[in-house]
C-alpha positions as CSV (number, residue, x, y, z in Angstrom):
1,X,143.0,56.5,149.8
2,X,142.5,59.5,152.0
3,X,139.9,59.5,154.7
4,X,138.1,62.6,156.0
5,X,136.8,62.2,159.6
6,X,133.7,64.3,159.3
7,X,132.1,62.8,162.4
8,X,134.4,60.1,163.7
9,X,132.6,59.0,166.8
10,X,129.0,59.6,165.8
11,X,128.3,55.9,165.2
12,X,129.6,55.0,168.7
13,X,127.7,57.8,170.5
14,X,124.3,57.3,168.9
15,X,122.1,54.3,168.7
16,X,122.0,53.4,165.0
17,X,118.3,52.4,165.0
18,X,116.7,55.9,164.7
19,X,118.9,56.6,161.6
20,X,117.9,53.3,160.1
21,X,114.2,53.9,160.6
22,X,114.6,57.3,159.0
23,X,116.3,55.8,156.0
24,X,113.9,53.0,155.5
25,X,111.0,55.5,155.1
26,X,112.5,56.7,151.8
27,X,113.6,53.1,150.9
28,X,110.1,51.9,151.5
29,X,108.7,54.7,149.2
30,X,111.0,53.8,146.3
31,X,110.3,50.1,146.6
32,X,106.6,50.7,146.7
33,X,107.0,52.8,143.6
34,X,108.7,49.9,141.9
35,X,105.6,47.8,142.1
36,X,102.7,50.2,142.6
37,X,102.6,50.8,138.8
38,X,101.8,47.2,138.0
39,X,98.2,47.4,139.3
40,X,97.6,50.7,137.5
41,X,99.0,49.3,134.2
42,X,95.6,48.5,132.6
43,X,94.3,52.0,133.5
44,X,97.4,53.8,132.2
45,X,97.2,51.6,129.0
46,X,93.6,52.5,128.3
47,X,93.9,56.3,129.1
48,X,97.2,56.9,127.3
49,X,96.5,54.6,124.4
50,X,99.5,52.3,124.8
51,X,100.2,48.7,123.8
52,X,101.1,46.0,126.3
53,X,104.8,46.2,125.7
54,X,104.6,50.0,125.5
55,X,103.0,50.4,128.9
56,X,105.4,48.0,130.5
57,X,108.1,50.6,129.5
58,X,106.6,52.7,132.3
59,X,108.0,50.2,134.7
60,X,111.1,49.2,132.7
61,X,112.4,52.8,132.2
62,X,112.2,53.3,136.0
63,X,114.0,50.1,136.7
64,X,116.7,50.6,134.1
65,X,117.4,54.2,135.3
66,X,117.4,52.8,138.8
67,X,119.8,49.9,138.1
68,X,122.5,51.4,135.9
69,X,123.8,54.1,138.2
70,X,123.8,52.0,141.4
71,X,127.5,51.0,140.9
72,X,128.6,54.7,141.1
73,X,126.0,55.9,143.6
74,X,127.3,53.5,146.1
75,X,130.8,55.1,145.6
76,X,129.2,58.6,145.8
77,X,128.0,57.7,149.3
78,X,131.6,56.7,150.3
79,X,132.9,59.9,148.8
80,X,130.4,62.5,149.9
81,X,128.7,60.7,152.8
82,X,125.6,58.5,152.7
83,X,123.4,61.1,154.3
84,X,124.1,63.8,151.7
85,X,123.7,61.5,148.7
86,X,120.6,60.0,150.1
87,X,119.0,63.5,150.6
88,X,119.9,64.6,147.0
89,X,118.3,61.4,145.6
90,X,115.3,61.8,147.8
91,X,114.6,65.3,146.6
92,X,115.1,64.3,142.9
93,X,112.8,61.3,143.4
94,X,110.0,63.4,145.0
95,X,110.1,66.1,142.3
96,X,110.1,63.5,139.5
97,X,107.0,61.8,141.2
98,X,105.2,65.1,140.9
99,X,106.2,65.3,137.2
100,X,104.9,61.7,136.6
101,X,101.5,62.6,138.0
102,X,101.2,65.8,135.9
103,X,102.2,64.2,132.5
104,X,99.6,63.4,129.9
105,X,101.3,61.1,127.4
106,X,103.0,57.7,127.6
107,X,106.3,59.1,126.2
108,X,106.6,61.8,128.8
109,X,105.6,59.5,131.6
110,X,108.4,57.2,130.6
111,X,110.8,60.1,130.6
112,X,109.7,61.2,134.1
113,X,110.1,57.7,135.4
114,X,113.7,57.8,134.2
115,X,114.3,60.7,136.6
116,X,112.5,58.9,139.4
117,X,114.8,55.9,138.8
118,X,117.9,58.1,139.0
119,X,116.8,59.5,142.4
120,X,116.1,56.0,143.6
121,X,119.5,54.8,142.6
122,X,121.1,57.5,144.8
123,X,119.1,56.5,147.8
124,X,119.1,52.7,147.9
125,X,122.9,51.9,148.5
126,X,123.1,54.4,151.4
127,X,120.7,52.3,153.6
128,X,122.8,49.2,153.4
129,X,126.0,51.2,153.8
130,X,124.7,52.8,157.0
131,X,123.8,49.4,158.4
132,X,127.3,48.0,157.6
133,X,129.1,51.1,159.0
134,X,127.1,51.8,162.2
135,X,125.7,48.5,163.5
136,X,128.0,46.1,165.5
137,X,128.3,42.6,164.0
138,X,126.0,41.0,166.5
139,X,123.1,43.4,165.6
140,X,123.6,43.4,161.8
141,X,121.4,40.3,161.2
142,X,118.4,42.1,162.9
143,X,119.2,45.4,161.1
144,X,119.5,43.6,157.7
145,X,116.3,41.7,158.4
146,X,114.5,45.0,159.0
147,X,115.9,46.2,155.7
148,X,114.8,43.0,154.1
149,X,111.4,43.1,155.7
150,X,110.9,46.6,154.4
151,X,111.9,45.5,151.0
152,X,109.6,42.5,151.1
153,X,106.6,44.3,152.5
154,X,107.0,47.3,150.3
155,X,106.8,45.2,147.1
156,X,103.6,43.7,148.4
157,X,102.0,46.9,149.8
158,X,102.7,48.7,146.5
159,X,100.0,47.0,144.4
160,X,97.4,47.2,147.3
161,X,98.0,50.9,147.7
162,X,98.0,51.4,144.0
163,X,94.7,49.7,143.6
164,X,93.1,51.9,146.2
165,X,94.5,55.1,144.6
166,X,93.6,54.2,141.1
167,X,90.0,53.3,142.0
168,X,89.5,56.3,144.3
169,X,91.4,59.1,142.7
170,X,92.9,58.0,139.4
171,X,96.3,56.5,138.3
172,X,98.1,59.9,138.7
173,X,97.8,59.6,142.4
174,X,100.1,56.6,142.6
175,X,102.8,59.3,141.9
176,X,101.3,62.3,143.8
177,X,101.3,60.2,147.0
178,X,105.1,60.3,147.0
179,X,105.3,64.1,147.4
180,X,104.1,64.3,151.1
181,X,105.9,61.1,152.0
182,X,109.1,62.4,150.4
183,X,108.8,65.6,152.4
184,X,108.5,63.7,155.7
185,X,111.4,61.5,154.7
186,X,113.6,64.6,154.1
187,X,112.8,65.9,157.6
188,X,113.5,62.6,159.2
189,X,116.8,62.2,157.4
190,X,118.0,65.7,158.3
191,X,117.2,65.1,162.0
192,X,118.2,61.5,162.6
193,X,120.8,60.3,160.0
194,X,124.4,61.2,161.1
195,X,127.3,62.3,159.0
196,X,129.8,59.5,158.6
197,X,133.5,59.5,157.6
198,X,134.1,59.9,153.9
199,X,136.8,58.6,151.6
200,X,138.3,60.2,148.5
201,X,137.5,58.3,145.3
202,X,138.1,58.5,141.6
203,X,135.2,57.7,139.4
204,X,135.3,55.3,136.5
205,X,133.4,57.3,133.8
206,X,134.2,54.9,131.0
207,X,132.8,52.1,133.2
208,X,129.6,54.1,133.7
209,X,129.2,54.7,130.0
210,X,129.8,51.0,129.1
211,X,127.5,49.6,131.7
212,X,124.7,52.1,130.8
213,X,125.0,51.4,127.1
214,X,125.2,47.6,127.5
215,X,122.2,47.4,129.8
216,X,120.1,49.7,127.6
217,X,120.8,47.7,124.4
218,X,120.1,44.4,126.1
219,X,116.9,45.4,127.9
220,X,115.5,47.4,124.9
221,X,116.2,44.5,122.6
222,X,114.6,41.9,124.8
223,X,111.5,44.0,125.5
224,X,110.9,45.1,121.9
225,X,111.7,41.7,120.4
226,X,108.2,40.2,120.4
227,X,106.5,43.3,118.9
228,X,109.2,43.5,116.2
229,X,108.9,39.7,115.3
230,X,112.5,39.3,116.5
231,X,113.9,40.9,113.4
232,X,117.7,40.8,112.7
233,X,118.0,44.3,114.1
234,X,116.6,43.2,117.4
235,X,119.0,40.3,117.7
236,X,121.8,42.7,116.7
237,X,120.9,45.0,119.6
238,X,120.8,42.2,122.1
239,X,124.1,40.7,121.0
240,X,125.6,44.2,121.0
241,X,124.4,44.8,124.5
242,X,126.0,41.5,125.7
243,X,129.2,42.5,123.9
244,X,129.4,45.9,125.5
245,X,128.8,44.4,128.9
246,X,131.6,41.9,128.2
247,X,133.9,44.9,127.4
248,X,132.7,46.5,130.6
249,X,133.8,43.5,132.7
250,X,137.1,43.3,130.8
251,X,137.7,47.0,131.6
252,X,136.9,46.5,135.2
253,X,139.6,43.8,135.4
254,X,142.1,46.0,133.6
255,X,141.4,49.3,135.5
256,X,144.3,49.8,137.9
257,X,142.7,52.8,139.5
258,X,139.3,52.5,141.1
259,X,137.0,50.5,138.8
260,X,133.3,51.1,138.9
261,X,132.7,47.5,140.0
262,X,135.6,46.1,142.0
263,X,135.8,42.5,140.8
264,X,137.8,41.7,144.0
265,X,134.4,41.8,145.9
266,X,133.5,38.6,144.1
267,X,136.5,36.8,145.6
268,X,134.2,36.3,148.5
269,X,132.2,33.2,147.5
270,X,129.2,34.2,149.6
271,X,129.0,37.7,148.2
272,X,128.9,36.2,144.7
273,X,126.2,33.7,145.6
274,X,124.1,36.3,147.4
275,X,124.2,38.5,144.3
276,X,123.1,35.7,142.1
277,X,120.3,35.0,144.5
278,X,119.1,38.6,144.8
279,X,119.1,38.9,141.0
280,X,116.5,36.1,140.8
281,X,114.5,37.7,143.6
282,X,114.5,41.1,141.8
283,X,113.3,39.2,138.6
284,X,110.5,37.4,140.4
285,X,109.1,40.3,142.3
286,X,108.5,42.3,139.1
287,X,107.7,39.4,136.8
288,X,105.0,37.8,139.0
289,X,102.8,40.8,139.4
290,X,102.0,41.6,135.7
291,X,100.3,38.2,134.9
292,X,98.5,38.1,138.2
293,X,96.9,41.6,137.8
294,X,96.2,41.2,134.1
295,X,94.3,38.0,134.9
296,X,92.5,39.4,138.0
297,X,91.3,42.5,136.1
298,X,90.9,41.1,132.6
299,X,89.3,37.7,133.5
300,X,87.9,37.9,137.0
301,X,86.6,41.4,136.4
302,X,88.1,42.7,139.7
303,X,88.7,46.5,140.1
304,X,92.3,47.6,140.7
305,X,91.6,47.8,144.4
306,X,90.0,44.4,144.7
307,X,92.7,42.8,142.5
308,X,95.4,44.4,144.7
309,X,93.6,43.1,147.9
310,X,94.4,39.6,146.7
311,X,97.9,40.2,148.0
312,X,96.8,40.9,151.6
313,X,97.7,37.3,152.8
314,X,101.1,37.8,151.3
315,X,101.7,41.1,153.0
316,X,100.3,40.1,156.4
317,X,102.4,36.8,156.5
318,X,105.5,38.5,155.3
319,X,105.3,41.3,157.9
320,X,104.3,39.0,160.7
321,X,107.2,36.6,160.1
322,X,109.9,39.3,159.6
323,X,110.8,39.7,163.3
324,X,111.1,35.9,163.8
325,X,113.3,35.6,160.7
326,X,115.4,38.5,161.9
327,X,116.2,36.7,165.2
328,X,116.7,33.4,163.4
329,X,119.2,35.0,160.9
330,X,121.6,35.9,163.8
331,X,121.5,32.3,165.1
332,X,120.9,29.8,162.2
333,X,122.8,29.2,159.0
334,X,121.3,31.5,156.3
335,X,121.6,28.6,153.7
336,X,118.6,26.9,155.2
337,X,116.5,30.0,156.0
338,X,116.9,31.5,152.5
339,X,116.7,28.1,150.9
340,X,113.3,27.4,152.5
341,X,112.1,30.9,151.4
342,X,113.2,30.4,147.8
343,X,111.6,27.0,147.6
344,X,108.3,28.2,149.1
345,X,108.2,31.2,146.8
346,X,108.8,29.1,143.6
347,X,106.2,26.5,144.7
348,X,103.6,29.2,145.4
349,X,103.9,30.6,141.9
350,X,103.5,27.1,140.4
351,X,100.5,26.4,142.7
352,X,99.0,29.7,141.6
353,X,99.4,28.9,137.9
354,X,97.6,25.5,138.5
355,X,94.5,27.0,140.2
356,X,94.1,30.0,137.9
357,X,90.8,29.5,136.0
358,X,88.1,32.0,134.6
359,X,85.6,31.1,137.3
360,X,87.9,30.2,140.2
361,X,86.8,30.9,143.7
362,X,88.9,33.7,145.2
363,X,89.9,31.6,148.2
364,X,91.7,29.1,145.9
365,X,94.0,32.0,144.9
366,X,94.5,33.2,148.4
367,X,96.2,30.0,149.6
368,X,99.2,30.1,147.2
369,X,99.4,33.9,147.6
370,X,99.7,33.3,151.4
371,X,102.6,31.0,150.7
372,X,104.2,33.8,148.6
373,X,104.3,35.9,151.8
374,X,106.1,33.1,153.7
375,X,108.7,32.8,151.0
376,X,109.3,36.5,150.9
377,X,109.8,36.7,154.7
378,X,112.5,34.0,154.6
379,X,114.5,35.4,151.7
380,X,115.3,39.1,151.9
381,X,117.1,39.4,155.3
382,X,119.2,36.3,155.2
383,X,120.5,37.0,151.6
384,X,121.3,40.6,152.4
385,X,123.1,39.6,155.6
386,X,125.2,37.0,153.8
387,X,126.2,39.5,151.1
388,X,127.7,42.0,153.5
389,X,128.9,39.8,156.3
390,X,132.6,39.6,155.3
391,X,133.1,42.9,153.4
392,X,135.6,45.4,154.9
393,X,133.9,48.6,156.1
394,X,135.8,50.7,153.6
395,X,134.0,48.8,150.8
396,X,130.6,49.1,152.4
397,X,129.3,51.6,149.8
398,X,130.8,49.7,146.8
399,X,129.4,46.4,148.1
400,X,126.0,47.9,148.7
401,X,126.1,49.4,145.2
402,X,126.9,46.1,143.5
403,X,124.3,44.2,145.6
404,X,121.6,46.6,144.8
405,X,122.7,46.8,141.2
406,X,122.3,43.1,140.7
407,X,118.9,43.2,142.4
408,X,117.7,45.9,140.1
409,X,119.3,44.2,137.0
410,X,117.1,41.3,137.9
411,X,114.1,43.5,138.2
412,X,114.9,45.1,134.8
413,X,115.3,41.7,133.1
414,X,112.1,40.6,134.9
415,X,110.1,43.5,133.5
416,X,111.5,43.0,130.0
417,X,111.3,39.2,130.1
418,X,107.7,39.0,131.4
419,X,106.6,41.5,128.8
420,X,108.0,39.2,126.0
421,X,106.7,36.1,127.6
422,X,103.2,37.4,128.1
423,X,103.1,38.7,124.6
424,X,104.2,35.3,123.2
425,X,101.7,33.4,125.4
426,X,98.9,35.8,124.4
427,X,99.8,35.4,120.7
428,X,100.0,31.6,121.1
429,X,96.6,31.2,122.8
430,X,94.6,34.1,121.4
431,X,96.3,34.3,118.0
432,X,97.5,37.4,116.1
433,X,98.3,40.4,118.2
434,X,96.4,39.4,121.3
435,X,94.8,42.6,122.8
436,X,94.5,45.6,120.5
437,X,96.6,48.7,121.1
438,X,95.1,51.1,123.5
439,X,92.4,48.6,124.7
440,X,92.7,47.7,128.3
441,X,92.6,44.0,129.2
442,X,89.6,44.9,131.4
443,X,87.6,45.0,128.2
444,X,88.5,41.5,127.2
445,X,85.5,39.6,125.7
446,X,84.3,36.7,127.8
447,X,85.0,34.3,124.9
448,X,88.7,35.0,125.3
449,X,88.8,34.6,129.1
450,X,89.8,30.9,128.9
451,X,92.8,31.3,126.6
452,X,93.9,34.5,128.2
453,X,93.9,32.8,131.6
454,X,96.1,30.0,130.2
455,X,98.5,32.5,128.8
456,X,98.8,34.3,132.2
457,X,99.2,31.1,134.1
458,X,102.0,30.0,131.8
459,X,103.6,33.4,132.2
460,X,103.9,32.8,136.0
461,X,106.1,29.8,135.4
462,X,108.9,32.1,134.2
463,X,109.6,33.7,137.6
464,X,109.1,30.4,139.3
465,X,111.8,28.8,137.2
466,X,114.2,31.7,137.8
467,X,113.7,31.4,141.5
468,X,115.0,27.8,141.3
469,X,118.3,29.3,140.2
470,X,118.3,31.4,143.3
471,X,117.6,28.3,145.4
472,X,120.7,26.6,144.1
473,X,122.7,29.8,144.9
474,X,121.6,30.1,148.5
475,X,122.0,26.4,149.2
476,X,125.6,26.9,148.3
477,X,126.3,29.5,151.0
478,X,129.2,28.6,153.2
479,X,129.2,31.7,155.5
480,X,130.3,31.3,159.1
481,X,127.8,32.0,161.8
482,X,130.4,34.2,163.5
483,X,131.7,36.9,161.2
484,X,135.3,37.7,161.9
485,X,136.3,39.7,158.9
486,X,135.6,43.2,157.7
487,X,134.8,44.6,161.1
């Protein structure tokens, strides 16, 4: 593999921290966008006349377009340089955000979100690759914890910011806000992010096609299953998706050139376990917000802003604990740090499901939501640090691509899975089709508040259960506290 030394000493001559801060501005923006839509979902549903499963596609289309290309966009960063690929993705994401805000139909909004997702997929792996390639080993824990803190806080800030914008200016502004932020991020990246050495790669186009087709068939089948009464065609689509993904894995094992997903990465036990863990985290982050906001707006009668403000304890605690967790990650075994976080997160969702009632006092909700913030703070950084600790520098982009892909696959499955689970719980407790097409849950009659609350509380148990799988994965970490490979 040929290597082009475009700027061979730049990482040694510059402090890597300004470049990381510049990159996390864009990273923060796309992660906010991953969750900001959830609080606006009832407003979009009512204005554009969509069903529950239809409006969830506004989130799922973004996540699917985000997840599928990540395997190749990580390699693009190795081939053309993280800075260049990041900037192209940032411009695409910013322009697509403008398109989202200007659209007037649910179908075109879904299409515009696809382009947003493609831009995001080009940006995300570059942040992790820059950390791995520019930070010395003894500082990577703090750098990854900053990355993790940004990820955790962004997923909490998104709904709060979304609520303020929806109430004050309209749902379109959750997308318009990205335009000035994107412009600032472009300037910062041009000024602060260095050019790094590049490597020549061949791209596995068949692998791209197989992974894209398999993921689409699987996610589309899962999300549309409930609304189509799980007809034989739906099951055929799901099984076909699984079969195509199996062929993709087989092809990756047979490809003697440069496979899209190097299975050799998974020979590192901790890389494999970290990917399992981050998949469950991606699932939970997306899946937990839909039931909470449907309940807050449909049953408690809160506005989008007030419902989003429920997450303030989570955001404050997650941000406040992030520096402490960062220092702890460089000193203590990540098994116990991330294990505590996973357990706290799952317990908080179970606690929240228990206290959700039509007339509950708000402070009863804020206690488990605060515990959610504690769980978030202890998960992101340690898991990311463990995933990349032993990877060779030449595989930094590929490893970041796989890691972010599994996180986004979890998010895609979380979006599709929670849509199905909510629909099934609504049908079980409200009967028939639940809420009518085009009618926001905010218009739910008081007589239905009790059964609807039960449905949403039960829906929260899905991400809680998935996080327990992540708990088992992180408790199995065996990583050494002193990395001695891949430097």
